[in-house]
C-alpha positions as CSV (number, residue, x, y, z in Angstrom):
1,M,-9.2,8.3,-24.9
2,I,-6.3,7.1,-27.2
3,H,-4.4,10.0,-26.0
4,R,-4.6,8.6,-22.4
5,R,-4.2,5.7,-23.3
6,V,-0.9,6.6,-25.4
7,V,0.4,8.3,-21.9
8,A,-0.3,5.2,-20.2
9,L,1.2,2.4,-22.7
10,S,4.8,5.3,-23.0
11,L,5.0,5.1,-19.3
12,A,4.6,1.2,-19.1
13,T,6.8,1.0,-22.3
14,A,9.5,2.8,-20.8
15,L,9.8,-0.4,-18.4
16,V,10.4,-2.6,-21.1
17,G,13.2,-0.7,-22.6
18,V,15.5,-0.3,-19.5
19,A,14.6,-3.9,-19.0
20,W,16.0,-4.3,-22.8
21,I,18.5,-2.3,-23.0
22,A,20.0,-3.8,-19.5
23,R,20.2,-6.9,-20.7
24,D,22.3,-6.2,-23.5
25,I,24.8,-3.9,-21.4
26,V,24.9,-7.0,-18.7
27,L,25.8,-9.4,-21.2
28,V,27.9,-7.7,-23.3
29,R,30.2,-6.7,-20.8
30,I,29.9,-10.0,-19.0
31,F,30.5,-11.7,-22.1
32,G,31.5,-9.7,-24.9
33,L,30.6,-9.7,-28.4
34,S,32.1,-13.1,-28.8
35,T,31.0,-16.7,-29.8
36,E,29.4,-17.2,-26.7
37,L,26.7,-14.3,-26.5
38,D,26.1,-15.3,-30.5
39,R,24.8,-19.0,-29.0
40,F,22.8,-17.6,-26.5
41,V,20.9,-14.9,-29.0
42,A,20.7,-17.6,-31.7
43,V,18.9,-19.6,-28.9
44,V,16.9,-16.9,-28.2
45,V,16.0,-15.6,-31.5
46,V,14.2,-19.1,-32.5
47,P,11.4,-18.4,-29.8
48,T,10.7,-15.0,-29.9
49,I,10.4,-15.4,-33.9
50,I,8.0,-17.0,-33.3
51,V,6.1,-15.4,-31.1
52,T,5.6,-12.8,-33.4
53,L,4.8,-15.4,-35.7
54,V,2.0,-17.4,-33.6
55,A,0.5,-14.5,-32.0
56,G,1.7,-11.2,-34.4
57,A,-1.2,-12.5,-36.5
58,L,-4.2,-13.7,-33.5
59,A,-3.5,-10.8,-31.5
60,S,-4.7,-8.4,-34.3
61,T,-7.3,-9.9,-35.5
62,A,-8.4,-11.5,-31.9
63,V,-9.2,-7.6,-30.8
64,P,-12.1,-6.5,-33.3
65,E,-13.0,-10.3,-33.0
66,Y,-13.1,-10.2,-29.0
67,I,-14.4,-6.9,-29.1
68,R,-17.9,-7.6,-31.4
69,R,-18.5,-10.9,-29.2
70,R,-18.2,-8.6,-26.0
71,S,-20.8,-6.4,-26.9
72,L,-23.0,-9.6,-27.7
73,S,-22.0,-12.1,-24.9
74,A,-19.4,-11.6,-22.2
75,A,-19.7,-15.2,-21.8
76,D,-19.2,-16.1,-25.6
77,A,-16.6,-13.7,-25.2
78,S,-14.6,-15.0,-22.6
79,A,-14.6,-19.0,-24.5
80,F,-13.3,-17.2,-26.8
81,H,-9.8,-15.7,-25.7
82,W,-9.4,-19.0,-23.4
83,N,-9.5,-21.5,-26.3
84,L,-7.4,-19.0,-28.9
85,S,-4.7,-18.4,-26.3
86,L,-4.6,-22.4,-25.2
87,A,-4.5,-23.5,-29.2
88,G,-1.9,-20.3,-29.9
89,A,0.1,-21.4,-27.0
90,L,0.0,-25.7,-28.4
91,L,0.7,-24.5,-32.3
92,A,3.6,-22.4,-30.8
93,A,5.6,-25.2,-29.1
94,P,6.1,-27.9,-31.2
95,I,6.6,-25.3,-34.1
96,G,9.7,-23.9,-31.5
97,M,10.8,-27.0,-31.0
98,L,11.0,-28.6,-35.1
99,V,12.7,-25.0,-36.1
100,T,15.4,-25.6,-32.9
101,M,16.3,-29.2,-34.0
102,I,15.9,-28.3,-37.9
103,L,18.7,-25.7,-37.1
104,A,20.8,-27.4,-34.9
105,E,20.7,-30.9,-37.2
106,A,22.5,-28.1,-40.2
107,G,25.0,-26.4,-37.9
108,L,23.1,-23.0,-38.9
109,M,23.0,-20.0,-36.4
110,H,25.6,-21.6,-34.0
111,L,23.0,-24.2,-32.5
112,D,25.6,-26.9,-33.7
113,W,26.0,-27.5,-30.0
114,V,22.7,-27.7,-29.3
115,A,22.8,-31.2,-31.4
116,S,26.0,-32.7,-29.8
117,D,24.0,-35.4,-28.1
118,F,20.1,-36.2,-28.6
119,T,19.7,-35.3,-24.9
120,Q,21.3,-32.1,-25.2
121,S,19.0,-31.4,-28.2
122,L,15.3,-32.7,-26.7
123,V,16.3,-30.5,-23.9
124,Y,17.4,-26.9,-25.2
125,S,14.7,-27.9,-27.8
126,G,12.2,-28.4,-25.2
127,G,13.2,-25.1,-23.8
128,V,12.5,-23.2,-26.8
129,G,8.5,-24.9,-27.0
130,I,8.0,-23.9,-23.5
131,A,9.3,-20.3,-23.9
132,A,7.6,-20.0,-27.5
133,A,4.3,-21.4,-26.1
134,A,4.5,-19.3,-23.0
135,G,5.2,-16.1,-24.7
136,V,2.4,-16.1,-26.9
137,F,-0.3,-16.8,-24.3
138,G,1.1,-13.7,-22.9
139,R,1.0,-12.2,-26.1
140,L,-2.4,-12.8,-26.7
141,S,-3.5,-12.2,-23.5
142,A,-2.2,-8.4,-23.1
143,A,-4.0,-7.8,-26.5
144,T,-7.2,-8.9,-25.0
145,M,-6.1,-6.7,-21.8
146,N,-6.0,-3.5,-23.8
147,V,-9.3,-4.2,-24.8
148,H,-10.6,-3.4,-20.6
149,E,-7.6,-0.6,-20.3
150,R,-5.0,-2.8,-18.5
151,V,-2.4,-1.3,-20.5
152,F,-0.1,-2.0,-17.8
153,L,-0.2,-5.9,-18.1
154,Q,1.7,-6.1,-21.9
155,P,5.0,-4.3,-20.6
156,A,4.6,-6.2,-17.6
157,L,4.8,-9.9,-19.1
158,L,7.3,-8.8,-21.6
159,C,10.1,-7.8,-18.9
160,L,9.4,-11.0,-16.9
161,P,11.8,-13.1,-20.1
162,L,13.9,-10.0,-20.4
163,V,15.2,-10.3,-16.3
164,G,16.1,-13.5,-16.5
165,P,19.0,-13.6,-17.9
166,I,20.3,-10.7,-16.6
167,V,19.8,-12.8,-12.9
168,S,22.0,-15.2,-14.2
169,A,24.6,-13.8,-16.0
170,L,25.1,-11.3,-12.5
171,L,25.3,-14.2,-10.4
172,R,26.4,-17.9,-12.2
173,P,28.5,-16.1,-15.2
174,D,30.4,-19.1,-15.7
175,A,27.4,-20.7,-16.6
176,G,27.5,-19.6,-19.8
177,T,25.1,-20.2,-22.8
178,S,23.2,-22.9,-20.9
179,G,22.6,-20.4,-17.5
180,L,21.3,-17.4,-19.8
181,F,18.7,-19.9,-21.4
182,T,17.5,-21.4,-17.9
183,G,16.9,-18.3,-16.6
184,F,14.8,-17.0,-20.0
185,V,13.0,-19.8,-19.8
186,A,12.1,-19.5,-16.1
187,G,10.5,-15.9,-16.9
188,S,8.8,-16.7,-20.0
189,I,7.4,-19.3,-17.4
190,L,6.5,-16.6,-14.7
191,Q,5.2,-14.5,-17.9
192,A,2.1,-17.0,-18.9
193,G,1.5,-17.8,-14.8
194,V,1.8,-13.8,-14.3
195,A,-0.7,-13.4,-17.5
196,I,-3.5,-16.5,-16.6
197,V,-4.0,-15.3,-13.1
198,S,-4.1,-10.7,-14.4
199,V,-6.4,-11.9,-17.1
200,A,-8.8,-14.3,-14.8
201,R,-9.9,-11.4,-12.8
202,E,-11.3,-9.7,-15.6
203,V,-12.3,-12.5,-18.0
204,P,-13.9,-15.9,-16.5
205,I,-11.8,-18.9,-17.1
206,G,-13.8,-21.2,-19.6
207,L,-13.5,-22.8,-22.6
208,R,-17.5,-24.0,-23.6
209,A,-19.7,-21.1,-25.0
210,P,-22.7,-21.0,-23.3
211,S,-24.1,-20.1,-26.3
212,K,-25.4,-23.1,-28.7
213,D,-25.3,-21.0,-31.8
214,V,-21.9,-19.4,-31.8
215,R,-18.9,-21.3,-33.0
216,L,-15.6,-20.1,-31.2
217,F,-13.7,-20.0,-34.3
218,E,-16.1,-18.1,-37.0
219,R,-14.9,-19.3,-40.5
220,G,-14.3,-15.1,-41.7
221,F,-11.6,-15.3,-38.4
222,L,-10.1,-18.2,-39.3
223,R,-9.7,-16.9,-43.2
224,E,-8.1,-13.8,-42.3
225,N,-6.1,-15.3,-39.6
226,V,-4.4,-17.6,-42.4
227,R,-4.4,-14.9,-45.1
228,L,-2.4,-12.6,-42.5
229,G,-0.3,-15.5,-41.1
230,L,1.5,-16.1,-44.9
231,G,2.3,-12.0,-44.3
232,T,3.7,-13.3,-40.8
233,T,4.9,-16.0,-42.2
234,L,7.3,-14.6,-44.7
235,M,8.0,-11.8,-42.4
236,S,9.4,-14.3,-39.6
237,L,11.5,-16.0,-42.4
238,S,12.9,-13.0,-43.1
239,E,14.0,-12.3,-40.2
240,L,15.6,-15.9,-39.2
241,A,17.5,-15.8,-42.4
242,T,18.8,-12.2,-41.4
243,N,19.9,-13.5,-37.8
244,A,21.3,-16.7,-39.6
245,M,23.2,-14.9,-42.0
246,A,25.1,-12.4,-39.6
247,A,25.8,-15.8,-37.6
248,A,27.5,-17.0,-41.1
249,I,29.5,-14.0,-41.4
250,G,31.9,-14.9,-38.3
251,P,32.4,-15.0,-35.0
252,G,30.7,-12.1,-32.7
253,A,29.3,-10.6,-36.0
254,L,25.4,-12.2,-34.7
255,S,26.2,-10.4,-31.5
256,Q,27.4,-7.3,-33.0
257,F,23.9,-7.2,-35.2
258,A,21.2,-8.0,-32.0
259,V,22.7,-5.1,-30.5
260,S,22.6,-2.6,-33.4
261,Q,19.3,-3.7,-33.7
262,R,18.2,-3.4,-30.2
263,L,17.2,0.6,-29.8
264,P,15.6,0.3,-33.4
265,Q,13.7,-2.1,-31.9
266,L,13.3,-0.7,-28.6
267,F,12.0,2.7,-30.8
268,Q,9.5,0.8,-32.8
269,T,7.9,-0.8,-29.8
270,F,8.2,2.3,-28.1
271,V,6.1,4.6,-30.5
272,G,4.7,2.0,-34.0
273,G,3.8,-0.4,-31.1
274,V,2.3,1.8,-28.1
275,M,0.2,4.3,-30.6
276,A,-0.7,1.1,-32.8
277,T,-1.7,-0.7,-30.0
278,A,-3.7,2.3,-28.3
279,A,-5.4,3.3,-31.6
280,Y,-6.4,-0.1,-32.8
281,P,-9.9,-0.6,-30.7
282,A,-11.3,2.5,-31.8
283,L,-9.9,2.0,-35.2
284,A,-11.1,-1.5,-35.2
285,R,-14.8,0.4,-34.0
286,E,-15.0,2.6,-37.0
287,F,-14.6,-0.3,-39.7
288,I,-16.5,-2.6,-37.7
289,A,-19.2,0.3,-37.1
290,G,-18.9,1.3,-41.2
291,N,-17.1,4.8,-41.2
292,H,-14.2,3.8,-43.4
293,G,-13.2,7.4,-44.0
294,A,-13.2,8.0,-40.7
295,G,-10.6,5.2,-39.8
296,R,-8.9,5.4,-43.0
297,T,-8.3,9.9,-41.6
298,L,-7.5,8.6,-38.4
299,A,-5.0,5.7,-39.5
300,L,-3.2,8.4,-41.9
301,R,-2.3,10.8,-39.4
302,L,-1.5,9.3,-36.7
303,A,0.8,7.0,-39.6
304,F,2.8,10.4,-40.4
305,L,2.5,11.5,-36.9
306,V,4.9,8.3,-36.0
307,G,6.9,8.8,-39.2
308,G,7.5,12.0,-38.1
309,V,8.6,11.3,-34.8
310,G,10.7,8.2,-36.4
311,S,13.0,10.3,-38.7
312,I,14.1,13.0,-36.1
313,A,14.7,9.8,-34.2
314,A,16.7,8.1,-36.8
315,L,18.6,11.1,-37.4
316,A,18.9,12.0,-33.7
317,M,20.5,8.0,-33.9
318,T,22.9,8.6,-36.5
319,T,25.0,11.7,-35.1
320,T,25.4,9.9,-31.2
321,S,26.0,6.5,-32.8
322,Q,29.5,6.1,-31.6
323,D,28.1,7.7,-28.0
324,L,25.4,5.1,-28.1
325,S,28.2,2.0,-29.1
326,G,30.2,3.1,-26.4
327,V,27.8,2.6,-24.1
328,I,26.4,-0.8,-25.1
329,V,29.6,-2.6,-25.5
330,G,30.8,-0.9,-22.6
331,P,34.7,1.0,-22.2
332,H,36.5,-2.2,-21.6
333,S,35.4,-3.4,-25.8
334,S,38.0,-2.8,-28.3
335,P,38.3,-0.1,-30.5
336,A,37.0,-2.4,-34.2
337,D,33.8,-3.7,-31.4
338,R,33.3,0.1,-31.0
339,E,33.5,1.2,-34.1
340,A,31.7,-1.9,-35.2
341,V,28.5,-0.7,-33.9
342,A,28.7,2.8,-34.2
343,G,28.8,2.3,-38.4
344,L,25.6,-0.8,-37.8
345,L,23.9,2.1,-35.6
346,S,24.0,4.5,-38.8
347,L,22.5,2.3,-40.5
348,T,19.7,0.3,-38.4
349,A,18.4,4.0,-37.5
350,W,16.7,4.1,-40.5
351,Q,14.8,1.5,-40.3
352,M,12.5,2.7,-38.1
353,P,10.6,5.5,-40.0
354,P,9.3,3.0,-42.4
355,A,8.6,0.6,-39.9
356,V,6.5,2.7,-37.8
357,V,4.5,4.1,-40.4
358,G,3.6,0.3,-41.9
359,I,3.1,-0.8,-38.3
360,M,0.3,2.0,-37.9
361,L,-1.0,1.0,-41.5
362,S,-1.0,-2.5,-41.1
363,R,-3.7,-2.3,-38.3
364,A,-6.1,-0.3,-40.8
365,V,-5.0,-2.8,-43.1
366,I,-6.0,-5.9,-40.4
367,S,-9.0,-3.8,-38.9
368,T,-10.8,-3.8,-43.0
369,G,-9.9,-7.6,-43.6
370,N,-7.6,-6.7,-46.4
371,S,-4.4,-9.1,-44.4
372,Q,-3.3,-10.4,-47.9
373,V,-1.9,-6.5,-48.6
374,L,0.8,-7.1,-46.2
375,T,1.7,-10.1,-47.3
376,Y,2.7,-8.5,-50.5
377,G,4.8,-5.9,-48.6
378,A,6.1,-9.4,-47.0
379,I,7.1,-10.5,-49.8
380,G,9.1,-8.1,-51.0
381,Y,11.0,-6.9,-47.1
382,L,12.0,-11.2,-47.8
383,V,13.5,-10.6,-51.2
384,A,15.6,-7.4,-50.1
385,V,16.8,-9.1,-47.2
386,S,17.6,-12.1,-49.1
387,A,19.5,-10.2,-51.4
388,M,20.9,-7.8,-49.3
389,G,22.1,-10.5,-46.9
390,L,23.5,-13.0,-49.7
391,A,26.3,-10.0,-50.5
392,G,26.7,-9.6,-47.1
393,V,27.7,-13.2,-46.6
394,Q,30.3,-12.8,-49.6
395,S,31.1,-9.7,-49.1
396,G,31.9,-10.8,-44.8
397,N,30.5,-7.1,-44.0
398,V,27.6,-7.7,-41.9
399,G,26.5,-3.8,-42.7
400,W,24.7,-5.4,-45.5
401,V,22.5,-7.5,-43.3
402,A,21.9,-4.7,-41.2
403,G,20.9,-2.7,-44.0
404,A,18.3,-5.2,-45.3
405,P,15.1,-4.3,-42.7
406,V,15.9,-0.4,-43.6
407,V,15.0,-1.6,-47.1
408,G,12.9,-4.2,-46.2
409,Y,10.3,-2.4,-44.4
410,T,10.0,0.6,-46.7
411,I,8.5,-2.0,-48.8
412,S,6.5,-3.5,-46.6
413,A,5.1,0.4,-45.4
414,A,5.0,1.3,-49.4
415,A,2.5,-1.7,-49.8
416,A,0.4,-0.9,-46.4
417,L,0.3,2.8,-48.0
418,A,-0.6,2.2,-51.1
419,F,-3.7,0.1,-50.2
420,V,-5.1,2.9,-47.5
421,T,-4.7,6.1,-49.6
422,R,-6.3,4.3,-53.1
423,R,-8.6,1.9,-51.3
424,I,-10.2,2.5,-48.4
425,G,-12.7,5.1,-47.3
426,R,-12.6,6.6,-51.3
427,T,-16.4,6.2,-53.0
428,N,-19.1,4.7,-50.8
429,G,-16.7,3.4,-48.4
430,M,-15.5,-0.2,-48.5
431,A,-16.6,-3.6,-46.8
432,P,-14.0,-5.5,-45.2
433,G,-12.6,-8.4,-47.1
434,G,-13.1,-6.0,-50.9
């Protein structure tokens, strides 16, 4: 079962990879590694981080909870999904607006242009809120559909916000950042619409649970989300801080950092995300059934597999960094830009092995109800990113910022590995939350 899911998800995720890389190539070749592209990267980073913050926690805990409820009552499981998706979207929208306004007023991440007047600030922060809400709704919908073996929905949804800026850049390059952002928001709205229609075919729309004695959100579920939310908040703050420090180095630095992150992030989604998403229902069922030893063994085997693949990919990316840089920034870019991106690719490549190992092991940690372990790793990640990022700002070298996630992911993966090997599946097993 897992093997079939991995193959299906791999093929589907390849579509996202093509759209992701195509967007970067098109935008870099039209706008270059410039302040214009910096502005678009900055304004899109905010809703992306908010989606990770809100949906990252909710989607991880929702899968085992949805499976448990579905085994008791399909109608109660449906109400749980729709209420959770709506609550997540309503939570993401104001957070996205508030973060955008704060950054714009503070003049951080090249977002000072957003705050040039009240109307423009409201329009752009509102767009960020809409994109964040749509992204959360789509991510939670994809998590539910994964349980129903509809593995192609998530990659299809992820492609829509990527296609919008490509269309805008090709048809209206003179519109600049405004046109690119409009395309992104339009794609995000379409993402939410497709999610609603697709999920409604399998999960009837309804907000009221038919069973009167069943709460929509159990206390244990809420408590676990608070625990996991602490870790995802710290990781989101780390990502926001990393982008802000890259932007502070100078014009074009944020764009250089963003394009150098794209291939490692794609690999992390393609390998770590696909494997973890495919294996998560199986892991959750083992831990729910009390088979902690079997769940631990499965998690470690998969972590070893993706870690090995990640190391091979990192070596290959380092070796071919010059060629990859030429493809990404284009033949008409300056030698300095090509050399800078090549150097950053050689650094960011080595975040892939610890990142995919951490992604896989985090599913085992979450399934046992011990999300606080991920918080410990996230604290180490934030400290590492902050220290190296500040060094990059002081020296004017974006390489310090690019290398920060390598150290951060290693720390967070080590925390998850220590917990899985020492605490799960030992004598007499381990109860969730123990």
